[in-house]
C-alpha positions as CSV (number, residue, x, y, z in Angstrom):
1,M,0.0,0.0,0.0
2,L,1.3,3.4,-1.0
3,V,2.3,5.7,1.9
4,T,1.7,9.3,0.8
5,S,2.8,12.7,2.2
6,R,0.0,15.0,1.1
7,P,0.1,18.6,2.5
8,L,-2.8,20.5,4.1
9,D,-3.6,22.4,0.9
10,E,-4.0,19.1,-1.0
11,Y,-6.4,17.8,1.7
12,C,-8.4,21.0,1.2
13,E,-8.5,20.5,-2.5
14,L,-9.5,16.8,-2.3
15,F,-12.2,17.3,0.3
16,G,-13.6,20.7,-0.7
17,L,-12.3,22.5,2.4
18,T,-10.4,25.7,3.1
19,R,-8.2,26.7,6.0
20,R,-10.9,29.1,7.2
21,R,-13.5,26.2,7.2
22,L,-11.1,23.9,9.1
23,R,-10.8,26.6,11.8
24,A,-14.6,26.6,12.1
25,V,-14.8,22.9,12.8
26,P,-16.2,22.7,16.4
27,G,-14.0,19.9,17.7
28,R,-11.2,17.6,16.8
29,I,-10.5,16.2,13.3
30,L,-9.5,12.7,12.5
31,D,-7.3,11.8,9.5
32,C,-7.7,8.1,8.7
33,P,-5.4,6.9,7.3
34,G,-2.8,9.6,8.0
35,G,0.3,8.1,6.4
36,A,3.2,10.5,6.4
37,A,0.9,13.5,5.6
38,G,1.5,17.0,6.9
39,L,-2.1,17.7,7.8
40,A,-1.8,17.2,11.5
41,A,1.2,19.4,11.8
42,E,0.0,22.1,9.5
43,A,-3.5,22.2,11.0
44,R,-2.1,22.4,14.5
45,A,-0.3,25.6,13.4
46,L,-3.7,27.0,12.6
47,G,-5.0,26.1,16.1
48,V,-6.9,23.1,14.8
49,E,-6.4,19.8,16.6
50,V,-6.0,16.8,14.2
51,V,-5.4,13.2,15.3
52,A,-3.9,10.9,12.6
53,T,-4.3,7.2,12.7
54,D,-2.7,4.5,10.5
55,P,-1.5,1.0,11.1
56,A,1.9,2.1,9.7
57,Y,2.4,4.1,12.9
58,A,3.3,0.8,14.7
59,A,6.7,1.0,12.9
60,P,9.5,3.5,13.8
61,I,9.1,6.9,12.3
62,A,12.2,6.4,10.2
63,T,10.7,3.3,8.6
64,L,7.5,5.1,7.7
65,A,9.5,8.0,6.3
66,A,11.4,5.6,4.1
67,R,8.1,4.1,2.9
68,A,6.9,7.7,2.2
69,R,10.0,8.4,0.1
70,A,9.2,5.2,-1.9
71,G,5.6,6.4,-2.2
72,R,6.8,9.7,-3.6
73,A,9.0,7.9,-6.2
74,A,6.0,5.7,-7.2
75,M,3.8,8.7,-7.6
76,A,6.3,10.4,-9.8
77,A,6.5,7.4,-12.0
78,A,2.7,7.1,-12.1
79,M,2.2,10.8,-13.0
80,T,4.7,10.3,-15.9
81,A,3.2,7.1,-17.2
82,S,-0.6,7.9,-16.8
83,P,-1.0,11.7,-16.7
84,Q,-4.7,11.3,-17.7
85,L,-5.4,10.0,-14.2
86,Y,-4.2,13.1,-12.5
87,P,-5.7,16.6,-12.4
88,P,-3.9,19.2,-14.5
89,T,-2.7,21.1,-11.4
90,R,-0.6,18.0,-10.6
91,H,0.8,16.7,-13.8
92,V,1.5,20.1,-15.5
93,Q,4.4,20.6,-13.1
94,P,4.9,17.3,-11.3
95,A,8.3,18.3,-9.8
96,R,6.7,21.3,-8.0
97,Y,3.8,19.2,-6.9
98,L,6.1,16.5,-5.4
99,R,8.1,19.1,-3.6
100,G,5.0,19.8,-1.6
101,W,5.0,16.1,-0.6
102,D,8.7,16.4,0.4
103,R,7.8,19.4,2.7
104,A,4.8,17.6,4.2
105,R,6.9,14.5,4.9
106,R,9.5,16.6,6.8
107,L,6.7,18.2,8.8
108,F,5.3,14.8,9.6
109,E,8.6,13.5,10.8
110,A,9.3,16.5,13.0
111,D,5.8,16.5,14.5
112,A,5.6,12.7,15.1
113,T,9.0,12.8,16.7
114,D,8.0,15.7,18.9
115,D,4.8,14.0,20.2
116,P,4.1,10.5,18.9
117,S,0.8,10.4,20.9
118,R,-0.8,12.5,18.1
119,Y,-0.3,9.6,15.7
120,V,-2.2,6.5,16.7
121,A,-1.5,3.1,15.3
122,A,-4.8,1.5,14.3
123,A,-6.5,-0.1,11.3
124,L,-10.1,0.0,10.1
125,P,-12.6,-1.3,10.9
126,H,-11.5,-1.1,14.6
127,L,-10.4,2.3,15.8
128,P,-9.5,2.9,19.5
129,F,-11.6,6.0,19.9
130,A,-14.9,6.6,21.8
131,D,-18.1,7.2,20.1
132,G,-18.4,10.8,18.8
133,S,-14.7,11.7,19.4
134,F,-14.3,13.9,16.3
135,A,-16.3,16.7,14.7
136,L,-14.9,15.9,11.2
137,T,-13.4,12.7,9.9
138,L,-11.4,12.6,6.7
139,S,-10.5,9.4,4.9
140,S,-8.5,9.5,1.7
141,Y,-7.1,7.0,-0.8
142,L,-8.0,3.8,1.1
143,L,-11.4,2.2,1.1
144,F,-12.2,2.5,-2.6
145,A,-8.7,2.9,-3.8
146,Y,-7.8,-0.7,-2.7
147,P,-10.8,-2.9,-3.4
148,E,-8.6,-5.9,-3.2
149,L,-8.0,-5.1,0.5
150,F,-11.5,-3.7,1.2
151,P,-14.3,-5.8,-0.5
152,P,-17.8,-4.5,-0.1
153,A,-18.4,-5.9,3.4
154,A,-15.2,-4.5,4.7
155,Q,-16.0,-1.1,3.1
156,L,-19.3,-1.1,4.9
157,A,-17.7,-2.0,8.2
158,A,-15.1,0.7,7.8
159,L,-17.5,3.4,6.9
160,L,-19.7,2.5,9.9
161,E,-16.7,2.7,12.1
162,L,-15.7,6.1,10.8
163,T,-19.2,7.3,11.4
164,R,-19.2,5.9,14.9
165,V,-16.2,7.9,16.0
166,T,-17.7,11.1,14.6
167,T,-20.1,13.3,16.5
168,P,-23.9,13.1,15.8
169,T,-23.7,16.6,14.2
170,G,-20.4,16.0,12.6
171,E,-19.4,14.6,9.2
172,V,-17.3,12.0,7.5
173,R,-15.7,12.8,4.1
174,V,-14.3,10.0,2.0
175,Y,-12.3,10.4,-1.3
176,P,-11.8,8.9,-3.8
177,L,-14.6,6.7,-4.8
178,H,-12.5,5.0,-7.5
179,D,-9.6,2.5,-7.6
180,G,-6.1,3.0,-8.9
181,T,-7.3,2.6,-12.5
182,G,-9.9,5.3,-12.2
183,R,-12.8,2.8,-12.1
184,R,-15.6,4.1,-9.9
185,C,-17.0,1.7,-7.2
186,P,-19.7,-0.2,-9.1
187,H,-21.7,-1.1,-5.9
188,L,-21.8,2.4,-4.4
189,P,-25.7,2.6,-4.6
190,E,-26.0,-0.7,-2.7
191,L,-23.4,0.4,-0.2
192,R,-25.2,3.7,0.5
193,A,-28.5,1.7,0.9
194,A,-26.7,-0.5,3.5
195,L,-25.5,2.5,5.3
196,R,-29.0,3.9,5.4
197,H,-30.2,0.7,6.9
198,H,-27.7,1.2,9.7
199,G,-28.8,4.8,10.4
200,V,-26.1,6.5,8.4
201,S,-27.1,9.2,5.9
202,S,-25.0,9.8,2.8
203,R,-24.7,12.2,-0.1
204,L,-22.3,12.8,-2.9
205,L,-20.6,16.2,-3.2
206,T,-19.2,17.0,-6.6
207,L,-16.3,19.5,-6.6
208,P,-14.7,21.2,-9.6
209,R,-11.1,20.3,-10.5
210,P,-9.0,23.4,-10.6
211,G,-7.9,24.1,-14.2
212,D,-10.3,21.4,-15.6
213,A,-13.9,22.4,-16.0
214,T,-14.8,19.2,-17.8
215,R,-14.1,16.9,-14.9
216,G,-15.3,16.8,-11.3
217,R,-14.2,15.2,-8.1
218,T,-16.9,13.3,-6.1
219,V,-16.6,13.1,-2.3
220,L,-18.8,10.8,-0.2
221,L,-20.3,12.6,2.8
222,L,-21.6,10.6,5.8
223,G,-23.5,11.6,8.9
224,H,-25.7,10.2,11.6
225,R,-29.2,10.1,10.2
226,D,-30.9,11.0,13.5
227,G,-28.3,13.6,14.5
228,R,-29.0,16.5,12.1
229,P,-26.0,15.5,9.9
230,G,-26.5,18.4,7.6
231,R,-25.4,21.1,10.1
232,L,-21.6,20.7,9.6
233,A,-22.0,20.1,5.9
234,G,-23.7,23.5,5.7
235,Q,-20.9,25.2,7.6
236,L,-18.1,23.6,5.5
237,G,-19.8,23.9,2.1
């Protein structure tokens, strides 16, 4: 599995957020999986508390950083080989884009070394957090990106767990809804119906891709059906 080092600005782009909107979140934010991303460190500098969780945190930080450097090399190769799979803002200047990953990885290494307690080793579908621990939960490049690791039943269990650790008025945002080839999850309607059966509301948020008006990015939004789940979505847009 690829370990990435995405910076805060890329998280905002992927999930339809801004720094101002992150500051408005009324509670802690969960990044699952966190990888070697700079989100927790950068958000903390804004006064926003982010907890990152990833099974990779069971290994020494140096080991994870090495995996992140390998992930960076793999991303560079993928962007060169298949530019059609990446938004123009990434593949027009791949070297500049990947320098952002380098900076994020260094921020992660420093932050995780300074206080490892902010980085919790855990794997879906079992997270060591109490119900409603987070006001906003973000999950990128996992559940639908690796269908060989997360078949439909495992996806459902993981999405229910992400919702469990999110407050009744909070929100879960999941991206992408496609695998590494760009193929969208074929059973998404059935998955959303199963979530509804378990009391979880869902909707699809389509975001424009900067520099490419012909393509959109779709984010899955989840909330507690009986807990006024639209409130945070309205705040964040």
